[in-house]
C-alpha positions in Angstrom: 2.4 4.6 41.6 3.9 4.2 38.1 6.3 6.8 36.9 6.3 8.2 33.4 9.1 5.7 32.2 7.1 2.7 33.5 4.0 4.0 31.7 5.9 4.5 28.4 7.4 1.0 28.7 4.0 -0.6 29.4 2.5 1.3 26.4 5.3 0.3 24.2 4.9 -3.4 25.1 1.1 -3.1 24.6 1.6 -1.5 21.1 4.1 -4.2 20.1 1.6 -6.9 21.2 -1.2 -5.2 19.2 1.0 -4.8 16.1 2.0 -8.5 16.4 -1.7 -9.5 16.6 -2.5 -7.4 13.5 0.4 -9.0 11.5 -0.8 -12.5 12.5 -4.3 -11.6 11.4 -3.1 -10.3 8.1 -1.3 -13.6 7.5 -4.4 -15.6 8.5 -6.6 -13.6 6.2 -5.0 -14.2 2.8 -7.3 -13.0 0.0 -8.8 -15.5 -2.3 -9.4 -14.8 -6.0 -10.8 -16.2 -9.3 -9.2 -15.0 -12.5 -11.0 -15.5 -15.8 -7.7 -15.3 -17.7 -6.8 -18.7 -16.2 -9.8 -20.2 -18.1 -9.6 -18.9 -21.7 -12.9 -18.4 -23.5 -14.2 -16.9 -26.7 -14.8 -13.7 -24.8 -11.2 -13.4 -23.8 -12.4 -12.2 -20.4 -9.8 -10.5 -18.2 -11.8 -10.1 -15.0 -10.2 -11.1 -11.7 -12.4 -11.1 -8.6 -11.0 -11.2 -5.0 -12.5 -11.3 -1.5 -11.5 -12.2 2.0 -14.1 -15.0 2.4 -14.9 -17.9 0.1 -18.6 -17.3 0.5 -18.3 -13.6 -0.7 -16.0 -14.6 -3.5 -18.3 -17.4 -4.7 -21.3 -15.1 -4.8 -19.4 -12.5 -6.8 -18.1 -15.2 -9.2 -21.6 -16.6 -9.7 -22.9 -13.1 -10.5 -20.1 -12.6 -13.0 -20.5 -16.0 -14.6 -24.3 -15.6 -15.0 -24.4 -11.9 -16.1 -21.3 -11.8 -18.3 -20.8 -15.4 -19.5 -24.4 -16.4 -19.7 -24.2 -19.4 -17.4 -27.2 -20.6 -15.3 -26.8 -20.4 -11.6 -26.8 -24.0 -10.4 -25.2 -26.2 -7.7 -22.9 -27.6 -10.5 -21.8 -24.1 -11.5 -21.1 -23.2 -7.9 -19.0 -26.4 -7.4 -17.0 -25.6 -10.5 -16.4 -22.0 -9.5 -15.4 -23.1 -6.0 -12.7 -25.3 -7.6 -11.3 -22.2 -9.4 -10.7 -20.3 -6.2 -7.0 -19.6 -5.4 -5.3 -18.0 -2.5 -2.9 -15.0 -2.9 
């Protein structure tokens, strides 16, 4: 049977392992962003959009480009927006 000290030691090791896994996950999941300020226009748009996944970011960027900047949603627009994605 484990005594209290053994249990505390085991829990401490388990917590450190979990914390290490969380830290690794945070590093692996760098946020991606598109910043309109990097692409000057007549509107002088200052919107920056960020997300954890490229798919989510691209959808938000397409919505912004079409509703605010008047672009038409097309494969070409999506390719151009995908090129604008940067990682933080």
